[in-house]
N, CA, C, O and the ligand as a Tripos MOL2 file, in Angstrom:
@<TRIPOS>MOLECULE
protein
  277   275    70     0     0
PROTEIN
NO_CHARGES

@<TRIPOS>ATOM
      1 N         169.4240   83.0570  155.9970 N.3       1 MET1
      2 CA        168.5660   82.2010  156.8160 C.3       1 MET1
      3 C         168.7840   82.5200  158.2890 C.2       1 MET1
      4 O         167.8290   82.6640  159.0520 O.2       1 MET1
      5 N         170.0420   82.6280  158.6780 N.am      2 ASN2
      6 CA        170.3180   82.9140  160.0850 C.3       2 ASN2
      7 C         170.9830   84.3180  160.1950 C.2       2 ASN2
      8 O         172.0950   84.5270  159.7100 O.2       2 ASN2
      9 N         170.3080   85.2180  160.8110 N.am      3 PHE3
     10 CA        170.8140   86.5900  160.9410 C.3       3 PHE3
     11 C         171.9950   86.7050  161.8560 C.2       3 PHE3
     12 O         172.7350   87.6880  161.8030 O.2       3 PHE3
     13 N         172.1800   85.7340  162.6780 N.am      4 ASP4
     14 CA        173.2910   85.8110  163.6410 C.3       4 ASP4
     15 C         174.5700   85.0970  163.1650 C.2       4 ASP4
     16 O         175.4710   84.8320  163.9600 O.2       4 ASP4
     17 N         174.6320   84.8040  161.9130 N.am      5 ASP5
     18 CA        175.7560   84.0510  161.3710 C.3       5 ASP5
     19 C         177.1260   84.7130  161.6280 C.2       5 ASP5
     20 O         178.1390   84.0510  161.8580 O.2       5 ASP5
     21 N         177.0960   86.0770  161.5730 N.am      6 ARG6
     22 CA        178.3600   86.7970  161.7030 C.3       6 ARG6
     23 C         178.8910   86.8150  163.1470 C.2       6 ARG6
     24 O         180.0590   87.1230  163.3810 O.2       6 ARG6
     25 N         178.0510   86.4940  164.0710 N.am      7 GLY7
     26 CA        178.4740   86.4750  165.4320 C.3       7 GLY7
     27 C         178.3720   87.8490  166.1000 C.2       7 GLY7
     28 O         178.9420   88.8220  165.6070 O.2       7 GLY7
     29 N         177.6810   87.9270  167.1680 N.am      8 LYS8
     30 CA        177.4370   89.2070  167.8100 C.3       8 LYS8
     31 C         178.6910   89.7370  168.5830 C.2       8 LYS8
     32 O         178.7610   90.9300  168.8790 O.2       8 LYS8
     33 N         179.6420   88.8830  168.8970 N.am      9 GLY9
     34 CA        180.7520   89.2570  169.6660 C.3       9 GLY9
     35 C         181.8760   89.8330  168.8350 C.2       9 GLY9
     36 O         182.9500   90.1270  169.3600 O.2       9 GLY9
     37 N         181.6410   89.9980  167.5360 N.am     10 ASN10
     38 CA        182.7570   90.3880  166.6810 C.3      10 ASN10
     39 C         182.7060   91.9070  166.2990 C.2      10 ASN10
     40 O         183.4150   92.3420  165.3920 O.2      10 ASN10
     41 N         181.9160   92.6400  166.9600 N.am     11 GLU11
     42 CA        181.8170   94.0760  166.6420 C.3      11 GLU11
     43 C         182.9710   94.8340  167.2780 C.2      11 GLU11
     44 O         183.0040   95.0810  168.4840 O.2      11 GLU11
     45 N         183.9300   95.1980  166.4030 N.am     12 VAL12
     46 CA        185.1280   95.9040  166.8910 C.3      12 VAL12
     47 C         184.8950   97.4130  166.8480 C.2      12 VAL12
     48 O         184.3770   97.9420  165.8640 O.2      12 VAL12
     49 N         185.2720   98.0820  167.8980 N.am     13 ILE13
     50 CA        185.1740   99.5730  167.9250 C.3      13 ILE13
     51 C         186.5450  100.1260  167.6730 C.2      13 ILE13
     52 O         187.5080   99.8130  168.3730 O.2      13 ILE13
     53 N         186.6150  100.9730  166.6360 N.am     14 GLU14
     54 CA        187.8410  101.6580  166.3390 C.3      14 GLU14
     55 C         187.7990  103.1210  166.8590 C.2      14 GLU14
     56 O         186.8230  103.8410  166.6510 O.2      14 GLU14
     57 N         188.8540  103.5170  167.5170 N.am     15 VAL15
     58 CA        188.8620  104.8550  168.0380 C.3      15 VAL15
     59 C         190.1010  105.6170  167.6670 C.2      15 VAL15
     60 O         191.1140  105.0420  167.2680 O.2      15 VAL15
     61 N         190.0070  106.9220  167.8020 N.am     16 CYS16
     62 CA        191.1630  107.7960  167.4560 C.3      16 CYS16
     63 C         192.3290  107.4770  168.3820 C.2      16 CYS16
     64 O         192.1560  107.3020  169.5880 O.2      16 CYS16
     65 N         193.5240  107.4040  167.7930 N.am     17 SER17
     66 CA        194.6970  107.0680  168.6330 C.3      17 SER17
     67 C         195.1880  108.2820  169.4000 C.2      17 SER17
     68 O         196.0890  108.1740  170.2320 O.2      17 SER17
     69 N         194.5920  109.4480  169.1200 N.am     18 ASN18
     70 CA        195.0160  110.6710  169.7740 C.3      18 ASN18
     71 C         194.1330  111.0170  170.9710 C.2      18 ASN18
     72 O         194.6270  111.3070  172.0610 O.2      18 ASN18
     73 N         192.8150  110.9800  170.7470 N.am     19 CYS19
     74 CA        191.8770  111.3640  171.8250 C.3      19 CYS19
     75 C         190.9180  110.2500  172.2190 C.2      19 CYS19
     76 O         190.0850  110.4180  173.1090 O.2      19 CYS19
     77 N         191.0430  109.1340  171.5610 N.am     20 PHE20
     78 CA        190.2150  107.9660  171.8920 C.3      20 PHE20
     79 C         188.7440  108.1250  171.6070 C.2      20 PHE20
     80 O         187.9000  107.4390  172.1830 O.2      20 PHE20
     81 N         188.4490  109.0540  170.6930 N.am     21 SER21
     82 CA        187.0600  109.2150  170.2960 C.3      21 SER21
     83 C         186.6680  108.1720  169.2590 C.2      21 SER21
     84 O         187.4510  107.9090  168.3460 O.2      21 SER21
     85 N         185.5050  107.5780  169.3630 N.am     22 PRO22
     86 CA        185.0440  106.6480  168.3640 C.3      22 PRO22
     87 C         184.5080  107.3590  167.1260 C.2      22 PRO22
     88 O         184.1080  106.7020  166.1650 O.2      22 PRO22
     89 N         184.4920  108.6690  167.1340 N.am     23 ARG23
     90 CA        183.9290  109.4540  166.0010 C.3      23 ARG23
     91 C         185.0180  109.6140  164.9250 C.2      23 ARG23
     92 O         185.4550  110.7410  164.6900 O.2      23 ARG23
     93 N         185.4530  108.5900  164.2940 N.am     24 ILE24
     94 CA        186.4310  108.6890  163.2440 C.3      24 ILE24
     95 C         185.7860  108.3090  161.9160 C.2      24 ILE24
     96 O         184.8410  107.5220  161.8470 O.2      24 ILE24
     97 N         186.3360  108.8970  160.8810 N.am     25 ALA25
     98 CA        185.8120  108.6460  159.5290 C.3      25 ALA25
     99 C         186.9550  108.3300  158.5860 C.2      25 ALA25
    100 O         188.0530  108.8500  158.7850 O.2      25 ALA25
    101 N         186.7590  107.5110  157.5770 N.am     26 PRO26
    102 CA        187.8240  107.2760  156.6200 C.3      26 PRO26
    103 C         188.2310  108.5700  155.9490 C.2      26 PRO26
    104 O         187.3890  109.3890  155.5800 O.2      26 PRO26
    105 N         189.5270  108.7430  155.7960 N.am     27 TYR27
    106 CA        190.0580  109.9340  155.2080 C.3      27 TYR27
    107 C         190.7640  109.5980  153.8910 C.2      27 TYR27
    108 O         191.6870  108.7840  153.8550 O.2      27 TYR27
    109 N         190.3210  110.2260  152.8390 N.am     28 MET28
    110 CA        190.9030  109.9380  151.5130 C.3      28 MET28
    111 C         191.8960  111.0090  151.1120 C.2      28 MET28
    112 O         191.5340  112.1800  150.9960 O.2      28 MET28
    113 N         193.1320  110.6250  150.9010 N.am     29 GLY29
    114 CA        194.1390  111.5600  150.4590 C.3      29 GLY29
    115 C         194.7680  111.0440  149.1990 C.2      29 GLY29
    116 O         194.3160  110.0400  148.6490 O.2      29 GLY29
    117 N         195.8300  111.7210  148.7130 N.am     30 TYR30
    118 CA        196.5230  111.2530  147.5360 C.3      30 TYR30
    119 C         197.5310  110.1840  147.8910 C.2      30 TYR30
    120 O         198.4350  110.3990  148.6990 O.2      30 TYR30
    121 N         197.3600  109.0170  147.2680 N.am     31 GLU31
    122 CA        198.2620  107.8720  147.4900 C.3      31 GLU31
    123 C         198.7090  107.6950  148.9600 C.2      31 GLU31
    124 O         199.8630  107.3900  149.2620 O.2      31 GLU31
    125 N         197.7600  107.8980  149.8170 N.am     32 THR32
    126 CA        198.1020  107.7790  151.2620 C.3      32 THR32
    127 C         197.7510  106.4600  151.8410 C.2      32 THR32
    128 O         198.2230  106.1090  152.9230 O.2      32 THR32
    129 N         196.9190  105.6990  151.1410 N.am     33 GLY33
    130 CA        196.4850  104.4470  151.7430 C.3      33 GLY33
    131 C         195.3740  104.7220  152.7070 C.2      33 GLY33
    132 O         194.6480  105.7090  152.5830 O.2      33 GLY33
    133 N         195.2480  103.8440  153.6680 N.am     34 LYS34
    134 CA        194.1400  103.8980  154.6220 C.3      34 LYS34
    135 C         194.4510  104.8420  155.7680 C.2      34 LYS34
    136 O         195.3750  104.6140  156.5490 O.2      34 LYS34
    137 N         193.6710  105.8960  155.8550 N.am     35 ARG35
    138 CA        193.8510  106.8220  156.9710 C.3      35 ARG35
    139 C         192.4750  107.1980  157.5540 C.2      35 ARG35
    140 O         191.4320  106.9600  156.9450 O.2      35 ARG35
    141 N         192.5170  107.7700  158.7120 N.am     36 PHE36
    142 CA        191.3140  108.1710  159.3760 C.3      36 PHE36
    143 C         191.4520  109.5890  159.8540 C.2      36 PHE36
    144 O         192.5250  110.0370  160.2590 O.2      36 PHE36
    145 N         190.2910  110.3130  159.7950 N.am     37 ILE37
    146 CA        190.2680  111.6180  160.4330 C.3      37 ILE37
    147 C         189.3200  111.5620  161.6010 C.2      37 ILE37
    148 O         188.2280  111.0000  161.5180 O.2      37 ILE37
    149 N         189.7580  112.1550  162.6900 N.am     38 CYS38
    150 CA        188.9440  112.2100  163.8850 C.3      38 CYS38
    151 C         188.0510  113.4290  163.8420 C.2      38 CYS38
    152 O         188.5210  114.5380  163.5860 O.2      38 CYS38
    153 N         186.7780  113.2380  164.0880 N.am     39 GLN39
    154 CA        185.8590  114.3540  164.0190 C.3      39 GLN39
    155 C         185.8240  115.1580  165.3110 C.2      39 GLN39
    156 O         185.1530  116.1860  165.4040 O.2      39 GLN39
    157 N         186.5600  114.6700  166.3030 N.am     40 ASP40
    158 CA        186.6260  115.4290  167.5610 C.3      40 ASP40
    159 C         187.8710  116.2810  167.6740 C.2      40 ASP40
    160 O         187.7880  117.4390  168.0820 O.2      40 ASP40
    161 N         189.0440  115.7260  167.3150 N.am     41 CYS41
    162 CA        190.2820  116.4760  167.4850 C.3      41 CYS41
    163 C         190.9190  116.8090  166.1030 C.2      41 CYS41
    164 O         191.9740  117.4410  166.0480 O.2      41 CYS41
    165 N         190.2680  116.3780  164.9880 N.am     42 ASP42
    166 CA        190.7300  116.6850  163.6420 C.3      42 ASP42
    167 C         192.1040  116.1040  163.3250 C.2      42 ASP42
    168 O         192.7410  116.5140  162.3540 O.2      42 ASP42
    169 N         192.5540  115.1740  164.1190 N.am     43 SER43
    170 CA        193.8370  114.5680  163.8150 C.3      43 SER43
    171 C         193.6580  113.4480  162.7790 C.2      43 SER43
    172 O         192.6980  112.6780  162.8190 O.2      43 SER43
    173 N         194.6110  113.3920  161.8630 N.am     44 ILE44
    174 CA        194.5980  112.3460  160.8060 C.3      44 ILE44
    175 C         195.6500  111.3400  161.1570 C.2      44 ILE44
    176 O         196.8020  111.7110  161.3820 O.2      44 ILE44
    177 N         195.3000  110.0890  161.2130 N.am     45 SER45
    178 CA        196.2560  109.0970  161.5530 C.3      45 SER45
    179 C         196.0460  107.7950  160.7480 C.2      45 SER45
    180 O         194.9530  107.5020  160.2640 O.2      45 SER45
    181 N         197.0940  107.0710  160.6370 N.am     46 MET46
    182 CA        197.0640  105.7870  159.8740 C.3      46 MET46
    183 C         196.5920  104.6470  160.7780 C.2      46 MET46
    184 O         196.1080  103.6130  160.3180 O.2      46 MET46
    185 N         196.7530  104.8790  162.0740 N.am     47 VAL47
    186 CA        196.3990  103.7940  162.9700 C.3      47 VAL47
    187 C         195.1990  104.1850  163.8520 C.2      47 VAL47
    188 O         195.0220  105.3460  164.2200 O.2      47 VAL47
    189 N         194.4240  103.2160  164.1580 N.am     48 THR48
    190 CA        193.3910  103.4050  165.1600 C.3      48 THR48
    191 C         193.6140  102.3890  166.2760 C.2      48 THR48
    192 O         194.3470  101.4130  166.1200 O.2      48 THR48
    193 N         192.9830  102.6400  167.3630 N.am     49 ILE49
    194 CA        193.0270  101.6760  168.4540 C.3      49 ILE49
    195 C         191.7180  100.8910  168.4180 C.2      49 ILE49
    196 O         190.6350  101.4650  168.3040 O.2      49 ILE49
    197 N         191.8370   99.6020  168.5160 N.am     50 GLU50
    198 CA        190.6460   98.7750  168.4330 C.3      50 GLU50
    199 C         190.2530   98.2110  169.8080 C.2      50 GLU50
    200 O         191.0780   97.7510  170.5970 O.2      50 GLU50
    201 N         188.9780   98.2780  170.0280 N.am     51 PHE51
    202 CA        188.4690   97.6380  171.2430 C.3      51 PHE51
    203 C         187.4540   96.5370  170.8340 C.2      51 PHE51
    204 O         186.7520   96.6590  169.8300 O.2      51 PHE51
    205 N         187.4080   95.5210  171.6060 N.am     52 GLU52
    206 CA        186.5550   94.3600  171.2660 C.3      52 GLU52
    207 C         185.0860   94.7730  171.1900 C.2      52 GLU52
    208 O         184.3260   94.2560  170.3710 O.2      52 GLU52
    209 N         184.6960   95.7160  172.0570 N.am     53 ASN53
    210 CA        183.3180   96.1140  172.0830 C.3      53 ASN53
    211 C         183.2360   97.4300  172.8140 C.2      53 ASN53
    212 O         184.2510   97.9300  173.2990 O.2      53 ASN53
    213 N         182.0480   98.0060  172.9050 N.am     54 ILE54
    214 CA        181.8740   99.3060  173.4860 C.3      54 ILE54
    215 C         182.1290   99.2650  174.9960 C.2      54 ILE54
    216 O         182.5480  100.2600  175.5870 O.2      54 ILE54
    217 N         181.8790   98.1360  175.5970 N.am     55 GLU55
    218 CA        182.1280   98.0090  177.0410 C.3      55 GLU55
    219 C         183.6460   98.1840  177.3230 C.2      55 GLU55
    220 O         184.0440   98.8490  178.2800 O.2      55 GLU55
    221 N         184.4410   97.5850  176.4860 N.am     56 SER56
    222 CA        185.8990   97.6850  176.6650 C.3      56 SER56
    223 C         186.4050   99.1180  176.5480 C.2      56 SER56
    224 O         187.2960   99.5610  177.2730 O.2      56 SER56
    225 N         185.7980   99.8090  175.6100 N.am     57 LEU57
    226 CA        186.1550  101.2160  175.3610 C.3      57 LEU57
    227 C         185.7760  102.0550  176.5720 C.2      57 LEU57
    228 O         186.5790  102.8340  177.0860 O.2      57 LEU57
    229 N         184.5390  101.8800  177.0160 N.am     58 VAL58
    230 CA        184.0710  102.6570  178.1870 C.3      58 VAL58
    231 C         184.9360  102.3980  179.3740 C.2      58 VAL58
    232 O         185.3010  103.3310  180.0890 O.2      58 VAL58
    233 N         185.2750  101.1650  179.6060 N.am     59 LYS59
    234 CA        186.0980  100.7770  180.7610 C.3      59 LYS59
    235 C         187.4970  101.4460  180.6290 C.2      59 LYS59
    236 O         188.0410  101.9780  181.5960 O.2      59 LYS59
    237 N         188.0340  101.3960  179.4330 N.am     60 PHE60
    238 CA        189.3580  101.9880  179.2230 C.3      60 PHE60
    239 C         189.3350  103.4760  179.4990 C.2      60 PHE60
    240 O         190.2390  104.0120  180.1400 O.2      60 PHE60
    241 N         188.2700  104.1620  178.9990 N.am     61 LEU61
    242 CA        188.1790  105.6200  179.2200 C.3      61 LEU61
    243 C         188.0090  105.9650  180.6420 C.2      61 LEU61
    244 O         188.5040  107.0040  181.0790 O.2      61 LEU61
    245 N         187.3150  105.1260  181.4220 N.am     62 LYS62
    246 CA        187.1730  105.3770  182.8640 C.3      62 LYS62
    247 C         188.4840  105.2790  183.5680 C.2      62 LYS62
    248 O         188.8400  106.1180  184.3950 O.2      62 LYS62
    249 N         189.2260  104.2020  183.2160 N.am     63 GLU63
    250 CA        190.5900  104.0220  183.8180 C.3      63 GLU63
    251 C         191.5200  105.1790  183.4580 C.2      63 GLU63
    252 O         192.3090  105.6390  184.2830 O.2      63 GLU63
    253 N         191.4160  105.6240  182.2560 N.am     64 LYS64
    254 CA        192.2440  106.7250  181.7840 C.3      64 LYS64
    255 C         191.9600  108.0080  182.5190 C.2      64 LYS64
    256 O         192.8610  108.7440  182.9230 O.2      64 LYS64
    257 N         190.6780  108.2510  182.6790 N.am     65 ARG65
    258 CA        190.2620  109.4790  183.4080 C.3      65 ARG65
    259 C         190.7780  109.4200  184.8420 C.2      65 ARG65
    260 O         191.2260  110.4280  185.3890 O.2      65 ARG65
    261 N         190.7130  108.2640  185.4320 N.am     66 LYS66
    262 CA        191.1540  108.0590  186.7900 C.3      66 LYS66
    263 C         192.6810  108.4230  186.9160 C.2      66 LYS66
    264 O         193.1170  109.0250  187.8970 O.2      66 LYS66
    265 N         193.4280  108.0380  185.9120 N.am     67 GLU67
    266 CA        194.8570  108.2870  185.8930 C.3      67 GLU67
    267 C         195.1620  109.7990  185.8040 C.2      67 GLU67
    268 O         196.0820  110.3170  186.4360 O.2      67 GLU67
    269 N         194.3560  110.4530  185.0050 N.am     68 GLU68
    270 CA        194.6320  111.8700  184.7630 C.3      68 GLU68
    271 C         194.2280  112.7580  185.9360 C.2      68 GLU68
    272 O         194.7800  113.8440  186.1100 O.2      68 GLU68
    273 N         193.2810  112.3100  186.7300 N.am     69 ASN69
    274 CA        192.8880  113.1540  187.8560 C.3      69 ASN69
    275 C         193.7810  112.9900  189.0920 C.2      69 ASN69
    276 O         193.5540  113.6460  190.1090 O.2      69 ASN69
    277 ZN        190.6730  112.3590  168.0820 Zn       70 ZN70
@<TRIPOS>BOND
     1     1     2 1
     2     2     3 1
     3     3     4 2
     4     3     5 am
     5     5     6 1
     6     6     7 1
     7     7     8 2
     8     7     9 am
     9     9    10 1
    10    10    11 1
    11    11    12 2
    12    11    13 am
    13    13    14 1
    14    14    15 1
    15    15    16 2
    16    15    17 am
    17    17    18 1
    18    18    19 1
    19    19    20 2
    20    19    21 am
    21    21    22 1
    22    22    23 1
    23    23    24 2
    24    23    25 am
    25    25    26 1
    26    26    27 1
    27    27    28 2
    28    27    29 am
    29    29    30 1
    30    30    31 1
    31    31    32 2
    32    31    33 am
    33    33    34 1
    34    34    35 1
    35    35    36 2
    36    35    37 am
    37    37    38 1
    38    38    39 1
    39    39    40 2
    40    39    41 am
    41    41    42 1
    42    42    43 1
    43    43    44 2
    44    43    45 am
    45    45    46 1
    46    46    47 1
    47    47    48 2
    48    47    49 am
    49    49    50 1
    50    50    51 1
    51    51    52 2
    52    51    53 am
    53    53    54 1
    54    54    55 1
    55    55    56 2
    56    55    57 am
    57    57    58 1
    58    58    59 1
    59    59    60 2
    60    59    61 am
    61    61    62 1
    62    62    63 1
    63    63    64 2
    64    63    65 am
    65    65    66 1
    66    66    67 1
    67    67    68 2
    68    67    69 am
    69    69    70 1
    70    70    71 1
    71    71    72 2
    72    71    73 am
    73    73    74 1
    74    74    75 1
    75    75    76 2
    76    75    77 am
    77    77    78 1
    78    78    79 1
    79    79    80 2
    80    79    81 am
    81    81    82 1
    82    82    83 1
    83    83    84 2
    84    83    85 am
    85    85    86 1
    86    86    87 1
    87    87    88 2
    88    87    89 am
    89    89    90 1
    90    90    91 1
    91    91    92 2
    92    91    93 am
    93    93    94 1
    94    94    95 1
    95    95    96 2
    96    95    97 am
    97    97    98 1
    98    98    99 1
    99    99   100 2
   100    99   101 am
   101   101   102 1
   102   102   103 1
   103   103   104 2
   104   103   105 am
   105   105   106 1
   106   106   107 1
   107   107   108 2
   108   107   109 am
   109   109   110 1
   110   110   111 1
   111   111   112 2
   112   111   113 am
   113   113   114 1
   114   114   115 1
   115   115   116 2
   116   115   117 am
   117   117   118 1
   118   118   119 1
   119   119   120 2
   120   119   121 am
   121   121   122 1
   122   122   123 1
   123   123   124 2
   124   123   125 am
   125   125   126 1
   126   126   127 1
   127   127   128 2
   128   127   129 am
   129   129   130 1
   130   130   131 1
   131   131   132 2
   132   131   133 am
   133   133   134 1
   134   134   135 1
   135   135   136 2
   136   135   137 am
   137   137   138 1
   138   138   139 1
   139   139   140 2
   140   139   141 am
   141   141   142 1
   142   142   143 1
   143   143   144 2
   144   143   145 am
   145   145   146 1
   146   146   147 1
   147   147   148 2
   148   147   149 am
   149   149   150 1
   150   150   151 1
   151   151   152 2
   152   151   153 am
   153   153   154 1
   154   154   155 1
   155   155   156 2
   156   155   157 am
   157   157   158 1
   158   158   159 1
   159   159   160 2
   160   159   161 am
   161   161   162 1
   162   162   163 1
   163   163   164 2
   164   163   165 am
   165   165   166 1
   166   166   167 1
   167   167   168 2
   168   167   169 am
   169   169   170 1
   170   170   171 1
   171   171   172 2
   172   171   173 am
   173   173   174 1
   174   174   175 1
   175   175   176 2
   176   175   177 am
   177   177   178 1
   178   178   179 1
   179   179   180 2
   180   179   181 am
   181   181   182 1
   182   182   183 1
   183   183   184 2
   184   183   185 am
   185   185   186 1
   186   186   187 1
   187   187   188 2
   188   187   189 am
   189   189   190 1
   190   190   191 1
   191   191   192 2
   192   191   193 am
   193   193   194 1
   194   194   195 1
   195   195   196 2
   196   195   197 am
   197   197   198 1
   198   198   199 1
   199   199   200 2
   200   199   201 am
   201   201   202 1
   202   202   203 1
   203   203   204 2
   204   203   205 am
   205   205   206 1
   206   206   207 1
   207   207   208 2
   208   207   209 am
   209   209   210 1
   210   210   211 1
   211   211   212 2
   212   211   213 am
   213   213   214 1
   214   214   215 1
   215   215   216 2
   216   215   217 am
   217   217   218 1
   218   218   219 1
   219   219   220 2
   220   219   221 am
   221   221   222 1
   222   222   223 1
   223   223   224 2
   224   223   225 am
   225   225   226 1
   226   226   227 1
   227   227   228 2
   228   227   229 am
   229   229   230 1
   230   230   231 1
   231   231   232 2
   232   231   233 am
   233   233   234 1
   234   234   235 1
   235   235   236 2
   236   235   237 am
   237   237   238 1
   238   238   239 1
   239   239   240 2
   240   239   241 am
   241   241   242 1
   242   242   243 1
   243   243   244 2
   244   243   245 am
   245   245   246 1
   246   246   247 1
   247   247   248 2
   248   247   249 am
   249   249   250 1
   250   250   251 1
   251   251   252 2
   252   251   253 am
   253   253   254 1
   254   254   255 1
   255   255   256 2
   256   255   257 am
   257   257   258 1
   258   258   259 1
   259   259   260 2
   260   259   261 am
   261   261   262 1
   262   262   263 1
   263   263   264 2
   264   263   265 am
   265   265   266 1
   266   266   267 1
   267   267   268 2
   268   267   269 am
   269   269   270 1
   270   270   271 1
   271   271   272 2
   272   271   273 am
   273   273   274 1
   274   274   275 1
   275   275   276 2
@<TRIPOS>SUBSTRUCTURE
     1 MET1         2 RESIDUE 1 A MET
     2 ASN2         6 RESIDUE 1 A ASN
     3 PHE3        10 RESIDUE 1 A PHE
     4 ASP4        14 RESIDUE 1 A ASP
     5 ASP5        18 RESIDUE 1 A ASP
     6 ARG6        22 RESIDUE 1 A ARG
     7 GLY7        26 RESIDUE 1 A GLY
     8 LYS8        30 RESIDUE 1 A LYS
     9 GLY9        34 RESIDUE 1 A GLY
    10 ASN10       38 RESIDUE 1 A ASN
    11 GLU11       42 RESIDUE 1 A GLU
    12 VAL12       46 RESIDUE 1 A VAL
    13 ILE13       50 RESIDUE 1 A ILE
    14 GLU14       54 RESIDUE 1 A GLU
    15 VAL15       58 RESIDUE 1 A VAL
    16 CYS16       62 RESIDUE 1 A CYS
    17 SER17       66 RESIDUE 1 A SER
    18 ASN18       70 RESIDUE 1 A ASN
    19 CYS19       74 RESIDUE 1 A CYS
    20 PHE20       78 RESIDUE 1 A PHE
    21 SER21       82 RESIDUE 1 A SER
    22 PRO22       86 RESIDUE 1 A PRO
    23 ARG23       90 RESIDUE 1 A ARG
    24 ILE24       94 RESIDUE 1 A ILE
    25 ALA25       98 RESIDUE 1 A ALA
    26 PRO26      102 RESIDUE 1 A PRO
    27 TYR27      106 RESIDUE 1 A TYR
    28 MET28      110 RESIDUE 1 A MET
    29 GLY29      114 RESIDUE 1 A GLY
    30 TYR30      118 RESIDUE 1 A TYR
    31 GLU31      122 RESIDUE 1 A GLU
    32 THR32      126 RESIDUE 1 A THR
    33 GLY33      130 RESIDUE 1 A GLY
    34 LYS34      134 RESIDUE 1 A LYS
    35 ARG35      138 RESIDUE 1 A ARG
    36 PHE36      142 RESIDUE 1 A PHE
    37 ILE37      146 RESIDUE 1 A ILE
    38 CYS38      150 RESIDUE 1 A CYS
    39 GLN39      154 RESIDUE 1 A GLN
    40 ASP40      158 RESIDUE 1 A ASP
    41 CYS41      162 RESIDUE 1 A CYS
    42 ASP42      166 RESIDUE 1 A ASP
    43 SER43      170 RESIDUE 1 A SER
    44 ILE44      174 RESIDUE 1 A ILE
    45 SER45      178 RESIDUE 1 A SER
    46 MET46      182 RESIDUE 1 A MET
    47 VAL47      186 RESIDUE 1 A VAL
    48 THR48      190 RESIDUE 1 A THR
    49 ILE49      194 RESIDUE 1 A ILE
    50 GLU50      198 RESIDUE 1 A GLU
    51 PHE51      202 RESIDUE 1 A PHE
    52 GLU52      206 RESIDUE 1 A GLU
    53 ASN53      210 RESIDUE 1 A ASN
    54 ILE54      214 RESIDUE 1 A ILE
    55 GLU55      218 RESIDUE 1 A GLU
    56 SER56      222 RESIDUE 1 A SER
    57 LEU57      226 RESIDUE 1 A LEU
    58 VAL58      230 RESIDUE 1 A VAL
    59 LYS59      234 RESIDUE 1 A LYS
    60 PHE60      238 RESIDUE 1 A PHE
    61 LEU61      242 RESIDUE 1 A LEU
    62 LYS62      246 RESIDUE 1 A LYS
    63 GLU63      250 RESIDUE 1 A GLU
    64 LYS64      254 RESIDUE 1 A LYS
    65 ARG65      258 RESIDUE 1 A ARG
    66 LYS66      262 RESIDUE 1 A LYS
    67 GLU67      266 RESIDUE 1 A GLU
    68 GLU68      270 RESIDUE 1 A GLU
    69 ASN69      274 RESIDUE 1 A ASN
    70 ZN70       277 GROUP 0 **** ****
């Protein structure tokens, strides 16, 4: 009945813990449990970094780039 029941503010963005790319996919291995493979750096990890929304991720990446330069 109500399409907004889930709440629009609950969209969590998961990114690669290595390169912070949001292009991660579930990775299935043997008895490994929950893992992810990053499509940008090919790293496989058990943990991802979560951001509340895309704006938080973009802001984080901007800050990070600033630090590296
Ligand atoms: Zn990555």
